[in-house]
py3Dmol code that shows the C-alpha trace and the ligand (Angstrom):
import py3Dmol

protein = """\
ATOM      1  CA  ILE A   1     -12.762  16.053  13.697  1.00  0.00           C
ATOM      2  CA  PRO A   2     -13.205  19.828  13.655  1.00  0.00           C
ATOM      3  CA  ASP A   3     -16.644  20.983  14.821  1.00  0.00           C
ATOM      4  CA  SER A   4     -17.831  23.138  11.934  1.00  0.00           C
ATOM      5  CA  LEU A   5     -18.013  21.893   8.356  1.00  0.00           C
ATOM      6  CA  LEU A   6     -16.000  24.911   7.256  1.00  0.00           C
ATOM      7  CA  ASP A   7     -13.230  24.009   9.690  1.00  0.00           C
ATOM      8  CA  ARG A   8     -13.437  20.483   8.372  1.00  0.00           C
ATOM      9  CA  ASP A   9     -13.031  21.650   4.799  1.00  0.00           C
ATOM     10  CA  CYS A  10      -9.998  23.624   5.863  1.00  0.00           C
ATOM     11  CA  THR A  11      -8.317  20.570   7.371  1.00  0.00           C
ATOM     12  CA  THR A  12      -6.366  19.695   4.277  1.00  0.00           C
ATOM     13  CA  LEU A  13      -3.739  16.995   4.066  1.00  0.00           C
ATOM     14  CA  SER A  14      -0.808  19.404   4.231  1.00  0.00           C
ATOM     15  CA  ARG A  15      -2.159  21.129   7.341  1.00  0.00           C
ATOM     16  CA  HIS A  16      -2.859  17.779   8.993  1.00  0.00           C
ATOM     17  CA  VAL A  17       0.665  16.575   8.273  1.00  0.00           C
ATOM     18  CA  LEU A  18       2.183  19.702   9.824  1.00  0.00           C
ATOM     19  CA  GLN A  19      -0.102  19.418  12.878  1.00  0.00           C
ATOM     20  CA  GLN A  20       1.039  15.843  13.318  1.00  0.00           C
ATOM     21  CA  LEU A  21       4.668  16.516  12.762  1.00  0.00           C
ATOM     22  CA  ASN A  22       5.346  18.806  15.707  1.00  0.00           C
ATOM     23  CA  SER A  23       7.128  15.850  17.215  1.00  0.00           C
ATOM     24  CA  PHE A  24       9.178  15.414  14.023  1.00  0.00           C
ATOM     25  CA  GLY A  25      11.096  18.688  14.210  1.00  0.00           C
ATOM     26  CA  ALA A  26      13.258  19.341  11.165  1.00  0.00           C
ATOM     27  CA  ASP A  27      11.660  16.565   9.086  1.00  0.00           C
ATOM     28  CA  ALA A  28       8.228  18.156   9.509  1.00  0.00           C
ATOM     29  CA  GLN A  29       8.568  20.461   6.546  1.00  0.00           C
ATOM     30  CA  ASP A  30      10.099  17.758   4.350  1.00  0.00           C
ATOM     31  CA  LEU A  31       7.408  15.197   5.097  1.00  0.00           C
ATOM     32  CA  SER A  32       4.640  17.738   4.633  1.00  0.00           C
ATOM     33  CA  ALA A  33       6.055  18.662   1.222  1.00  0.00           C
ATOM     34  CA  ILE A  34       6.459  14.982   0.280  1.00  0.00           C
ATOM     35  CA  MET A  35       2.880  14.171   1.278  1.00  0.00           C
ATOM     36  CA  ASN A  36       1.762  17.152  -0.793  1.00  0.00           C
ATOM     37  CA  ARG A  37       3.519  15.751  -3.848  1.00  0.00           C
ATOM     38  CA  ILE A  38       1.951  12.339  -3.256  1.00  0.00           C
ATOM     39  CA  ALA A  39      -1.447  14.058  -3.043  1.00  0.00           C
ATOM     40  CA  LEU A  40      -0.711  15.802  -6.365  1.00  0.00           C
ATOM     41  CA  ALA A  41       0.170  12.440  -7.940  1.00  0.00           C
ATOM     42  CA  GLY A  42      -3.112  11.055  -6.618  1.00  0.00           C
ATOM     43  CA  LYS A  43      -5.086  13.901  -8.140  1.00  0.00           C
ATOM     44  CA  LEU A  44      -3.386  13.501 -11.531  1.00  0.00           C
ATOM     45  CA  ILE A  45      -4.030   9.735 -11.557  1.00  0.00           C
ATOM     46  CA  ALA A  46      -7.628  10.113 -10.329  1.00  0.00           C
ATOM     47  CA  ARG A  47      -8.316  12.646 -13.056  1.00  0.00           C
ATOM     48  CA  ARG A  48      -6.999  10.325 -15.763  1.00  0.00           C
ATOM     49  CA  LEU A  49      -8.857   7.323 -14.404  1.00  0.00           C
ATOM     50  CA  SER A  50     -12.135   9.278 -14.349  1.00  0.00           C
ATOM     51  CA  ARG A  51     -11.821   9.878 -18.110  1.00  0.00           C
ATOM     52  CA  ALA A  52     -10.007   6.645 -19.020  1.00  0.00           C
ATOM     53  CA  GLY A  53     -12.744   5.444 -21.314  1.00  0.00           C
ATOM     54  CA  LEU A  54     -12.916   8.763 -23.133  1.00  0.00           C
ATOM     55  CA  MET A  55      -9.242   9.337 -23.853  1.00  0.00           C
ATOM     56  CA  ALA A  56      -7.004   7.547 -26.278  1.00  0.00           C
ATOM     57  CA  ASP A  57      -3.922   5.798 -24.916  1.00  0.00           C
ATOM     58  CA  VAL A  58      -5.297   5.159 -21.423  1.00  0.00           C
ATOM     59  CA  LEU A  59      -6.925   1.748 -21.503  1.00  0.00           C
ATOM     60  CA  GLY A  60      -5.338  -1.473 -22.606  1.00  0.00           C
ATOM     61  CA  PHE A  61      -1.811  -2.787 -22.781  1.00  0.00           C
ATOM     62  CA  THR A  62       1.472  -1.293 -23.946  1.00  0.00           C
ATOM     63  CA  GLY A  63       2.660  -4.626 -25.327  1.00  0.00           C
ATOM     64  CA  GLU A  64       5.611  -4.521 -22.870  1.00  0.00           C
ATOM     65  CA  THR A  65       6.317  -6.925 -19.994  1.00  0.00           C
ATOM     66  CA  ASN A  66       7.589  -5.566 -16.675  1.00  0.00           C
ATOM     67  CA  VAL A  67      10.169  -6.917 -14.257  1.00  0.00           C
ATOM     68  CA  GLN A  68       7.397  -8.951 -12.631  1.00  0.00           C
ATOM     69  CA  GLY A  69       6.781 -10.701 -15.944  1.00  0.00           C
ATOM     70  CA  GLU A  70       3.368  -9.043 -16.110  1.00  0.00           C
ATOM     71  CA  SER A  71       2.042  -7.340 -19.216  1.00  0.00           C
ATOM     72  CA  VAL A  72       2.162  -3.607 -18.681  1.00  0.00           C
ATOM     73  CA  LYS A  73      -0.989  -1.511 -18.878  1.00  0.00           C
ATOM     74  CA  LYS A  74      -0.826   2.001 -20.296  1.00  0.00           C
ATOM     75  CA  MET A  75      -2.154   3.215 -16.968  1.00  0.00           C
ATOM     76  CA  ASP A  76       0.770   1.509 -15.132  1.00  0.00           C
ATOM     77  CA  VAL A  77       3.252   3.526 -17.185  1.00  0.00           C
ATOM     78  CA  PHE A  78       1.336   6.772 -16.842  1.00  0.00           C
ATOM     79  CA  ALA A  79       1.013   6.428 -13.055  1.00  0.00           C
ATOM     80  CA  ASN A  80       4.626   5.378 -12.697  1.00  0.00           C
ATOM     81  CA  ASP A  81       5.741   8.498 -14.582  1.00  0.00           C
ATOM     82  CA  VAL A  82       3.391  10.769 -12.627  1.00  0.00           C
ATOM     83  CA  PHE A  83       5.165   9.938  -9.350  1.00  0.00           C
ATOM     84  CA  ILE A  84       8.557  10.530 -10.963  1.00  0.00           C
ATOM     85  CA  SER A  85       7.425  13.839 -12.405  1.00  0.00           C
ATOM     86  CA  VAL A  86       5.917  15.277  -9.207  1.00  0.00           C
ATOM     87  CA  PHE A  87       9.099  14.440  -7.295  1.00  0.00           C
ATOM     88  CA  LYS A  88      11.420  15.792  -9.974  1.00  0.00           C
ATOM     89  CA  GLN A  89      10.165  19.266  -9.139  1.00  0.00           C
ATOM     90  CA  SER A  90      10.246  18.679  -5.402  1.00  0.00           C
ATOM     91  CA  GLY A  91      13.918  18.588  -4.416  1.00  0.00           C
ATOM     92  CA  LEU A  92      13.142  16.124  -1.638  1.00  0.00           C
ATOM     93  CA  VAL A  93      13.089  12.610  -3.029  1.00  0.00           C
ATOM     94  CA  CYS A  94      16.205  11.520  -4.822  1.00  0.00           C
ATOM     95  CA  ARG A  95      15.329   7.873  -5.483  1.00  0.00           C
ATOM     96  CA  LEU A  96      12.125   6.135  -6.496  1.00  0.00           C
ATOM     97  CA  ALA A  97      11.688   2.324  -6.409  1.00  0.00           C
ATOM     98  CA  SER A  98       8.616   1.060  -8.174  1.00  0.00           C
ATOM     99  CA  GLU A  99       6.972  -2.232  -9.051  1.00  0.00           C
ATOM    100  CA  GLU A 100       7.173  -1.073 -12.678  1.00  0.00           C
ATOM    101  CA  MET A 101      10.932  -0.431 -12.766  1.00  0.00           C
ATOM    102  CA  GLU A 102      13.669  -3.092 -12.499  1.00  0.00           C
ATOM    103  CA  ASN A 103      16.016  -0.578 -10.833  1.00  0.00           C
ATOM    104  CA  PRO A 104      15.318   2.562  -8.844  1.00  0.00           C
ATOM    105  CA  TYR A 105      15.007   5.874 -10.652  1.00  0.00           C
ATOM    106  CA  TYR A 106      17.494   8.466  -9.424  1.00  0.00           C
ATOM    107  CA  ILE A 107      16.993  12.232  -9.358  1.00  0.00           C
ATOM    108  CA  PRO A 108      20.616  13.253  -8.796  1.00  0.00           C
ATOM    109  CA  GLU A 109      19.929  16.985  -8.559  1.00  0.00           C
ATOM    110  CA  ASN A 110      17.804  16.207  -5.468  1.00  0.00           C
ATOM    111  CA  CYS A 111      20.350  13.985  -3.793  1.00  0.00           C
ATOM    112  CA  PRO A 112      22.339  16.675  -1.970  1.00  0.00           C
ATOM    113  CA  ILE A 113      19.085  18.003  -0.507  1.00  0.00           C
ATOM    114  CA  GLY A 114      16.555  15.181  -0.336  1.00  0.00           C
ATOM    115  CA  ARG A 115      17.595  12.079   1.572  1.00  0.00           C
ATOM    116  CA  TYR A 116      14.256  10.382   0.966  1.00  0.00           C
ATOM    117  CA  THR A 117      13.306   7.386  -1.116  1.00  0.00           C
ATOM    118  CA  LEU A 118       9.795   6.717  -2.363  1.00  0.00           C
ATOM    119  CA  LEU A 119       8.842   3.041  -2.746  1.00  0.00           C
ATOM    120  CA  TYR A 120       5.587   2.644  -4.601  1.00  0.00           C
ATOM    121  CA  ASP A 121       3.211   0.558  -6.619  1.00  0.00           C
ATOM    122  CA  PRO A 122       1.815   3.226  -8.936  1.00  0.00           C
ATOM    123  CA  ILE A 123      -1.369   1.433  -9.924  1.00  0.00           C
ATOM    124  CA  ASP A 124      -2.138  -1.736  -8.010  1.00  0.00           C
ATOM    125  CA  GLY A 125      -4.857  -3.968  -9.417  1.00  0.00           C
ATOM    126  CA  SER A 126      -4.499  -2.433 -12.865  1.00  0.00           C
ATOM    127  CA  SER A 127      -6.511  -5.276 -14.403  1.00  0.00           C
ATOM    128  CA  ASN A 128      -9.523  -3.467 -12.912  1.00  0.00           C
ATOM    129  CA  VAL A 129      -8.848  -0.257 -14.864  1.00  0.00           C
ATOM    130  CA  ASP A 130     -10.447  -1.425 -18.113  1.00  0.00           C
ATOM    131  CA  ILE A 131     -13.622  -2.521 -16.305  1.00  0.00           C
ATOM    132  CA  ASN A 132     -13.985   0.621 -14.186  1.00  0.00           C
ATOM    133  CA  LEU A 133     -13.453  -1.126 -10.846  1.00  0.00           C
ATOM    134  CA  ASN A 134     -11.389   0.230  -7.969  1.00  0.00           C
ATOM    135  CA  VAL A 135      -7.587   0.414  -8.195  1.00  0.00           C
ATOM    136  CA  GLY A 136      -5.030   1.955  -5.860  1.00  0.00           C
ATOM    137  CA  SER A 137      -1.537   3.407  -5.443  1.00  0.00           C
ATOM    138  CA  ILE A 138       0.606   2.205  -2.544  1.00  0.00           C
ATOM    139  CA  PHE A 139       3.569   4.174  -1.172  1.00  0.00           C
ATOM    140  CA  ALA A 140       6.200   4.153   1.551  1.00  0.00           C
ATOM    141  CA  ILE A 141       8.857   6.705   2.422  1.00  0.00           C
ATOM    142  CA  ARG A 142      12.281   5.739   3.759  1.00  0.00           C
ATOM    143  CA  GLN A 143      15.390   7.773   4.454  1.00  0.00           C
ATOM    144  CA  GLN A 144      18.429   6.853   2.390  1.00  0.00           C
ATOM    145  CA  GLN A 145      21.166   5.260   4.415  1.00  0.00           C
ATOM    146  CA  GLY A 146      24.647   5.907   3.033  1.00  0.00           C
ATOM    147  CA  GLU A 147      25.628   7.127  -0.449  1.00  0.00           C
ATOM    148  CA  ASP A 148      24.353   4.257  -2.638  1.00  0.00           C
ATOM    149  CA  LEU A 149      27.332   4.968  -4.903  1.00  0.00           C
ATOM    150  CA  ASP A 150      26.914   1.757  -6.882  1.00  0.00           C
ATOM    151  CA  GLY A 151      23.257   2.442  -7.599  1.00  0.00           C
ATOM    152  CA  SER A 152      22.232  -0.913  -6.131  1.00  0.00           C
ATOM    153  CA  ALA A 153      19.985   0.753  -3.496  1.00  0.00           C
ATOM    154  CA  SER A 154      21.026  -2.040  -1.173  1.00  0.00           C
ATOM    155  CA  ASP A 155      20.183   0.173   1.804  1.00  0.00           C
ATOM    156  CA  LEU A 156      16.512  -0.426   0.931  1.00  0.00           C
ATOM    157  CA  LEU A 157      16.893  -4.130   1.767  1.00  0.00           C
ATOM    158  CA  THR A 158      15.978  -3.580   5.398  1.00  0.00           C
ATOM    159  CA  ASN A 159      12.949  -4.324   7.548  1.00  0.00           C
ATOM    160  CA  GLY A 160       9.675  -2.448   7.419  1.00  0.00           C
ATOM    161  CA  ASP A 161      10.280  -0.575  10.645  1.00  0.00           C
ATOM    162  CA  GLN A 162      12.639   1.616   8.582  1.00  0.00           C
ATOM    163  CA  GLN A 163       9.589   3.160   6.900  1.00  0.00           C
ATOM    164  CA  ILE A 164       8.961   6.668   8.197  1.00  0.00           C
ATOM    165  CA  ALA A 165       5.612   6.992   6.419  1.00  0.00           C
ATOM    166  CA  ALA A 166       3.309   4.774   4.370  1.00  0.00           C
ATOM    167  CA  GLY A 167      -0.123   4.854   2.842  1.00  0.00           C
ATOM    168  CA  TYR A 168      -2.322   4.293  -0.139  1.00  0.00           C
ATOM    169  CA  ILE A 169      -4.674   6.141  -2.478  1.00  0.00           C
ATOM    170  CA  LEU A 170      -7.882   4.266  -3.294  1.00  0.00           C
ATOM    171  CA  TYR A 171      -9.476   5.317  -6.597  1.00  0.00           C
ATOM    172  CA  GLY A 172     -13.086   4.304  -6.057  1.00  0.00           C
ATOM    173  CA  PRO A 173     -16.416   6.175  -6.112  1.00  0.00           C
ATOM    174  CA  SER A 174     -14.391   8.685  -4.064  1.00  0.00           C
ATOM    175  CA  THR A 175     -10.632   9.062  -4.138  1.00  0.00           C
ATOM    176  CA  ILE A 176      -9.392   8.393  -0.598  1.00  0.00           C
ATOM    177  CA  LEU A 177      -5.846   8.884   0.673  1.00  0.00           C
ATOM    178  CA  VAL A 178      -4.974   6.925   3.840  1.00  0.00           C
ATOM    179  CA  TYR A 179      -1.594   7.454   5.502  1.00  0.00           C
ATOM    180  CA  SER A 180       0.418   7.171   8.669  1.00  0.00           C
ATOM    181  CA  LEU A 181       3.592   8.904   9.788  1.00  0.00           C
ATOM    182  CA  GLY A 182       3.896   6.547  12.721  1.00  0.00           C
ATOM    183  CA  SER A 183       1.342   8.309  14.910  1.00  0.00           C
ATOM    184  CA  GLY A 184      -1.983   6.855  13.876  1.00  0.00           C
ATOM    185  CA  VAL A 185      -3.778   6.252  10.601  1.00  0.00           C
ATOM    186  CA  HIS A 186      -5.782   9.032   8.982  1.00  0.00           C
ATOM    187  CA  SER A 187      -7.958   9.253   5.881  1.00  0.00           C
ATOM    188  CA  PHE A 188      -8.722  12.069   3.476  1.00  0.00           C
ATOM    189  CA  ILE A 189     -11.307  12.348   0.736  1.00  0.00           C
ATOM    190  CA  LEU A 190     -10.513  14.235  -2.461  1.00  0.00           C
ATOM    191  CA  ASP A 191     -12.934  17.083  -3.074  1.00  0.00           C
ATOM    192  CA  PRO A 192     -12.500  17.589  -6.829  1.00  0.00           C
ATOM    193  CA  SER A 193     -14.243  20.982  -6.677  1.00  0.00           C
ATOM    194  CA  LEU A 194     -11.521  22.169  -4.258  1.00  0.00           C
ATOM    195  CA  GLY A 195      -8.720  20.001  -5.596  1.00  0.00           C
ATOM    196  CA  GLU A 196      -7.899  19.195  -1.977  1.00  0.00           C
ATOM    197  CA  PHE A 197      -7.813  16.065   0.130  1.00  0.00           C
ATOM    198  CA  ILE A 198     -10.060  16.884   3.104  1.00  0.00           C
ATOM    199  CA  LEU A 199      -9.748  15.108   6.458  1.00  0.00           C
ATOM    200  CA  ALA A 200     -12.348  12.369   6.802  1.00  0.00           C
ATOM    201  CA  GLN A 201     -11.202  10.148   9.710  1.00  0.00           C
ATOM    202  CA  GLU A 202      -8.418  10.528  12.283  1.00  0.00           C
ATOM    203  CA  ASN A 203      -6.784   7.707  14.262  1.00  0.00           C
ATOM    204  CA  ILE A 204      -8.618   4.911  12.441  1.00  0.00           C
ATOM    205  CA  ARG A 205      -8.746   1.730  14.572  1.00  0.00           C
ATOM    206  CA  ILE A 206      -9.231  -1.666  12.954  1.00  0.00           C
ATOM    207  CA  PRO A 207     -11.633  -3.867  14.988  1.00  0.00           C
ATOM    208  CA  ASP A 208      -9.906  -6.706  16.894  1.00  0.00           C
ATOM    209  CA  HIS A 209     -12.143  -9.125  14.987  1.00  0.00           C
ATOM    210  CA  GLY A 210     -14.256  -8.787  11.839  1.00  0.00           C
ATOM    211  CA  PRO A 211     -16.519 -11.020   9.720  1.00  0.00           C
ATOM    212  CA  ILE A 212     -14.560 -10.740   6.466  1.00  0.00           C
ATOM    213  CA  TYR A 213     -11.963 -13.062   5.033  1.00  0.00           C
ATOM    214  CA  SER A 214     -10.563 -11.781   1.762  1.00  0.00           C
ATOM    215  CA  THR A 215      -8.611 -14.168  -0.464  1.00  0.00           C
ATOM    216  CA  ASN A 216      -8.621 -15.778  -3.895  1.00  0.00           C
ATOM    217  CA  GLU A 217     -10.096 -19.187  -3.107  1.00  0.00           C
ATOM    218  CA  GLY A 218      -9.356 -20.169  -6.678  1.00  0.00           C
ATOM    219  CA  ASN A 219      -5.881 -20.998  -5.361  1.00  0.00           C
ATOM    220  CA  PHE A 220      -7.301 -23.300  -2.644  1.00  0.00           C
ATOM    221  CA  TRP A 221      -5.707 -26.499  -3.983  1.00  0.00           C
ATOM    222  CA  GLN A 222      -2.357 -24.736  -4.416  1.00  0.00           C
ATOM    223  CA  TRP A 223      -2.209 -23.715  -0.736  1.00  0.00           C
ATOM    224  CA  ASP A 224      -0.497 -25.615   2.063  1.00  0.00           C
ATOM    225  CA  GLU A 225      -2.813 -27.742   4.236  1.00  0.00           C
ATOM    226  CA  PRO A 226      -3.091 -25.257   7.184  1.00  0.00           C
ATOM    227  CA  LEU A 227      -4.581 -22.593   4.877  1.00  0.00           C
ATOM    228  CA  ARG A 228      -7.076 -25.129   3.531  1.00  0.00           C
ATOM    229  CA  ASP A 229      -7.978 -26.072   7.108  1.00  0.00           C
ATOM    230  CA  TYR A 230      -8.474 -22.373   7.940  1.00  0.00           C
ATOM    231  CA  THR A 231     -10.740 -21.973   4.895  1.00  0.00           C
ATOM    232  CA  ARG A 232     -12.789 -25.025   5.878  1.00  0.00           C
ATOM    233  CA  TYR A 233     -13.112 -23.503   9.402  1.00  0.00           C
ATOM    234  CA  VAL A 234     -14.524 -20.176   8.160  1.00  0.00           C
ATOM    235  CA  HIS A 235     -16.809 -22.026   5.717  1.00  0.00           C
ATOM    236  CA  ARG A 236     -18.274 -24.057   8.557  1.00  0.00           C
ATOM    237  CA  HIS A 237     -18.541 -21.384  11.266  1.00  0.00           C
ATOM    238  CA  GLU A 238     -21.241 -18.720  11.451  1.00  0.00           C
ATOM    239  CA  GLY A 239     -20.273 -15.071  11.233  1.00  0.00           C
ATOM    240  CA  TYR A 240     -17.785 -15.147   8.356  1.00  0.00           C
ATOM    241  CA  THR A 241     -18.260 -13.802   4.847  1.00  0.00           C
ATOM    242  CA  ALA A 242     -15.975 -13.676   1.817  1.00  0.00           C
ATOM    243  CA  ARG A 243     -15.163 -10.422   0.030  1.00  0.00           C
ATOM    244  CA  TYR A 244     -12.434 -10.190  -2.653  1.00  0.00           C
ATOM    245  CA  SER A 245     -12.009  -7.589  -5.431  1.00  0.00           C
ATOM    246  CA  GLY A 246      -8.697  -8.758  -6.894  1.00  0.00           C
ATOM    247  CA  ALA A 247      -7.268  -5.301  -6.130  1.00  0.00           C
ATOM    248  CA  LEU A 248      -5.202  -5.172  -2.961  1.00  0.00           C
ATOM    249  CA  VAL A 249      -5.849  -1.576  -1.908  1.00  0.00           C
ATOM    250  CA  GLY A 250      -9.649  -1.906  -1.964  1.00  0.00           C
ATOM    251  CA  ASP A 251      -9.520  -5.259  -0.186  1.00  0.00           C
ATOM    252  CA  ILE A 252      -7.235  -3.909   2.538  1.00  0.00           C
ATOM    253  CA  HIS A 253      -9.320  -0.712   2.908  1.00  0.00           C
ATOM    254  CA  ARG A 254     -12.413  -2.849   3.527  1.00  0.00           C
ATOM    255  CA  ILE A 255     -10.534  -4.842   6.206  1.00  0.00           C
ATOM    256  CA  LEU A 256      -9.204  -1.629   7.802  1.00  0.00           C
ATOM    257  CA  MET A 257     -12.724  -0.206   8.002  1.00  0.00           C
ATOM    258  CA  GLN A 258     -14.746  -3.297   8.910  1.00  0.00           C
ATOM    259  CA  GLY A 259     -12.254  -5.769  10.363  1.00  0.00           C
ATOM    260  CA  GLY A 260     -11.364  -9.284   9.242  1.00  0.00           C
ATOM    261  CA  VAL A 261      -8.338 -10.670   7.418  1.00  0.00           C
ATOM    262  CA  PHE A 262      -6.780 -10.454   3.942  1.00  0.00           C
ATOM    263  CA  LEU A 263      -4.742 -13.472   2.861  1.00  0.00           C
ATOM    264  CA  TYR A 264      -2.426 -13.958  -0.059  1.00  0.00           C
ATOM    265  CA  PRO A 265      -0.599 -17.190   0.922  1.00  0.00           C
ATOM    266  CA  GLY A 266       2.215 -18.896  -0.884  1.00  0.00           C
ATOM    267  CA  THR A 267       1.202 -21.455  -3.494  1.00  0.00           C
ATOM    268  CA  GLU A 268       2.971 -24.417  -5.060  1.00  0.00           C
ATOM    269  CA  LYS A 269       3.740 -22.224  -8.091  1.00  0.00           C
ATOM    270  CA  ASN A 270       4.763 -19.161  -5.997  1.00  0.00           C
ATOM    271  CA  PRO A 271       5.836 -20.341  -2.507  1.00  0.00           C
ATOM    272  CA  ASP A 272       6.580 -16.713  -1.584  1.00  0.00           C
ATOM    273  CA  GLY A 273       3.152 -15.624  -2.746  1.00  0.00           C
ATOM    274  CA  LYS A 274       2.447 -12.947  -5.327  1.00  0.00           C
ATOM    275  CA  LEU A 275       2.601  -9.684  -3.380  1.00  0.00           C
ATOM    276  CA  ARG A 276       5.823  -7.670  -3.132  1.00  0.00           C
ATOM    277  CA  LEU A 277       7.227  -6.804   0.284  1.00  0.00           C
ATOM    278  CA  LEU A 278       8.893  -3.413  -0.136  1.00  0.00           C
ATOM    279  CA  TYR A 279       6.119  -1.510  -1.901  1.00  0.00           C
ATOM    280  CA  GLU A 280       2.959  -3.519  -1.250  1.00  0.00           C
ATOM    281  CA  THR A 281       2.795  -5.540   1.977  1.00  0.00           C
ATOM    282  CA  ALA A 282       5.317  -3.616   4.140  1.00  0.00           C
ATOM    283  CA  PRO A 283       3.517  -0.250   3.617  1.00  0.00           C
ATOM    284  CA  LEU A 284       0.122  -1.873   4.227  1.00  0.00           C
ATOM    285  CA  GLY A 285       1.483  -3.807   7.217  1.00  0.00           C
ATOM    286  CA  PHE A 286       2.817  -0.535   8.654  1.00  0.00           C
ATOM    287  CA  LEU A 287      -0.620   1.068   8.298  1.00  0.00           C
ATOM    288  CA  VAL A 288      -2.563  -1.870   9.740  1.00  0.00           C
ATOM    289  CA  GLU A 289      -0.225  -2.109  12.752  1.00  0.00           C
ATOM    290  CA  GLN A 290      -0.616   1.629  13.297  1.00  0.00           C
ATOM    291  CA  ALA A 291      -4.397   1.061  13.314  1.00  0.00           C
ATOM    292  CA  GLY A 292      -4.036  -1.680  15.970  1.00  0.00           C
ATOM    293  CA  GLY A 293      -4.013  -4.649  13.599  1.00  0.00           C
ATOM    294  CA  ARG A 294      -1.496  -7.355  12.747  1.00  0.00           C
ATOM    295  CA  ALA A 295       0.501  -8.251   9.636  1.00  0.00           C
ATOM    296  CA  SER A 296       2.507 -11.441   9.130  1.00  0.00           C
ATOM    297  CA  ASP A 297       3.671 -13.874   6.479  1.00  0.00           C
ATOM    298  CA  GLY A 298       1.817 -16.536   8.461  1.00  0.00           C
ATOM    299  CA  GLN A 299       4.692 -17.097  10.859  1.00  0.00           C
ATOM    300  CA  LYS A 300       6.792 -13.948  11.121  1.00  0.00           C
ATOM    301  CA  ARG A 301       5.814 -10.285  11.565  1.00  0.00           C
ATOM    302  CA  LEU A 302       5.851  -8.700   8.089  1.00  0.00           C
ATOM    303  CA  LEU A 303       7.764  -5.620   9.282  1.00  0.00           C
ATOM    304  CA  ASP A 304      10.565  -7.829  10.612  1.00  0.00           C
ATOM    305  CA  LEU A 305      11.213  -9.402   7.211  1.00  0.00           C
ATOM    306  CA  ILE A 306      14.423  -8.354   5.437  1.00  0.00           C
ATOM    307  CA  PRO A 307      14.160  -8.687   1.628  1.00  0.00           C
ATOM    308  CA  ALA A 308      17.021 -10.226  -0.319  1.00  0.00           C
ATOM    309  CA  LYS A 309      16.129  -8.217  -3.399  1.00  0.00           C
ATOM    310  CA  LEU A 310      14.096  -5.151  -4.361  1.00  0.00           C
ATOM    311  CA  HIS A 311      11.143  -7.072  -5.853  1.00  0.00           C
ATOM    312  CA  GLN A 312      11.031  -9.794  -3.214  1.00  0.00           C
ATOM    313  CA  ARG A 313       7.618 -11.373  -2.766  1.00  0.00           C
ATOM    314  CA  THR A 314       6.120 -12.578   0.523  1.00  0.00           C
ATOM    315  CA  PRO A 315       3.015 -14.414   1.687  1.00  0.00           C
ATOM    316  CA  ALA A 316       0.724 -11.918   3.449  1.00  0.00           C
ATOM    317  CA  ILE A 317      -1.837 -12.328   6.240  1.00  0.00           C
ATOM    318  CA  ILE A 318      -3.002  -8.802   7.163  1.00  0.00           C
ATOM    319  CA  GLY A 319      -5.915  -7.523   9.277  1.00  0.00           C
ATOM    320  CA  SER A 320      -7.573  -7.755  12.683  1.00  0.00           C
ATOM    321  CA  VAL A 321      -5.368  -9.127  15.440  1.00  0.00           C
ATOM    322  CA  GLU A 322      -7.673 -12.010  16.363  1.00  0.00           C
ATOM    323  CA  ASP A 323      -8.257 -13.054  12.750  1.00  0.00           C
ATOM    324  CA  VAL A 324      -4.578 -12.957  11.766  1.00  0.00           C
ATOM    325  CA  LYS A 325      -3.722 -14.914  14.937  1.00  0.00           C
ATOM    326  CA  LEU A 326      -6.357 -17.523  14.007  1.00  0.00           C
ATOM    327  CA  VAL A 327      -4.698 -18.105  10.625  1.00  0.00           C
ATOM    328  CA  GLU A 328      -1.270 -18.242  12.312  1.00  0.00           C
ATOM    329  CA  SER A 329      -2.588 -20.836  14.807  1.00  0.00           C
ATOM    330  CA  PHE A 330      -3.594 -23.185  11.997  1.00  0.00           C
ATOM    331  CA  ILE A 331      -0.053 -22.887  10.594  1.00  0.00           C
ATOM    332  CA  SER A 332       1.724 -23.328  13.977  1.00  0.00           C
ATOM    333  CA  ASP A 333      -0.536 -26.238  15.040  1.00  0.00           C
ATOM    334  CA  HIS A 334       0.194 -27.964  11.732  1.00  0.00           C
ATOM    335  CA  LYS A 335       3.948 -27.476  12.194  1.00  0.00           C
ATOM    336  CA  GLN A 336       3.773 -28.962  15.706  1.00  0.00           C
ATOM    337  CA  ARG A 337       1.986 -32.052  14.421  1.00  0.00           C
ATOM    338  CA  GLN A 338       4.620 -32.681  11.723  1.00  0.00           C
TER     339      GLN A 338
END
"""
ligand_1 = """\
16
LIG
P -4.946 -12.811 -7.934
C -3.233 -7.249 -8.589
O -2.657 -7.848 -9.739
C -2.504 -7.770 -7.379
O -1.154 -7.436 -7.434
C -3.151 -7.226 -6.104
O -3.712 -5.971 -6.309
C -4.188 -8.256 -5.780
O -4.404 -8.361 -4.394
C -3.615 -9.546 -6.341
O -2.650 -9.178 -7.325
C -4.672 -10.397 -6.989
O -4.065 -11.585 -7.400
O -3.959 -13.955 -8.066
O -5.986 -13.076 -6.845
O -5.555 -12.348 -9.229
"""
view = py3Dmol.view(width=600, height=400)
view.addModel(protein, "pdb")
view.setStyle({"model": 0}, {"cartoon": {"style": "trace"}})
view.addModel(ligand_1, "xyz")
view.setStyle({"model": 1}, {"stick": {}})
view.zoomTo()
view.show()
């Protein structure tokens, strides 16, 4: 972190991206411009959220149901369209795949130039919007492989190591943007008076172990036996505490900062769990691995998983190495006994 406060305030996101990208060569400019557009989207969403209760047409539901079968919040649609709009003017991203859209959105005029695809969850945890609790945006950037002439975006159905950048924006008491381009995890705090994301922490490292386990224990009886055994273990042993907000970005940010493990296992109703691989758990898994943590579906590394379809779901165990390995050991021991 720069020594003087003034230097610190001048370490904006775009400068930090360029500093980092010396090793990226030609892509440096592109990725810096893309991160700038993501920052603009974050500012537009943060501004709307801060006045949600005061403006018409922000809170509540649209009456529609999205591809996930979830009722769509007005804020979901607004945030989804914000990302499309900021990239329309950018010339860099020619395809956007979102939790809110059945098929990717194409910006053909960008295709000859921009070979990048944005995968995103525009507002994650949107049920928290109406009660003024934290929500987040999750994003990943991939390079398009091939021409995608049939519009199926099948080149996106690859493993998470194909992500060239990933991150999230946490809309809480402060608006924080956390990202990685593959060389460490860095956080920025939005200074509304400047309209800039200012560097807060560089090379964030997740502790190898932490006290927190973060999961919806309301699903306990729907889990497989190993996950129940793990839960009984942390209930019985000193040094563990439960924290769960029902909004993925805030729960993961807490784990990244303090250590521990976030779990969204499969259930009888949803054996693949609830979270989506391409634009929720793969970006977060990328970040947590970059911070020295671990991310799996309980048995396999999350970033090795290859989705069969765009909105594929996956169980997710994400966090400190030791804590994720502990959960995995309950699953592998159980399999050996069968
Ligand atoms: P549950 C929000 O709807 C979300 O997609 C994530 O933000 C969050 O982690 C999860 O679902 C919460 O699900 O079943 O615990 O309410």
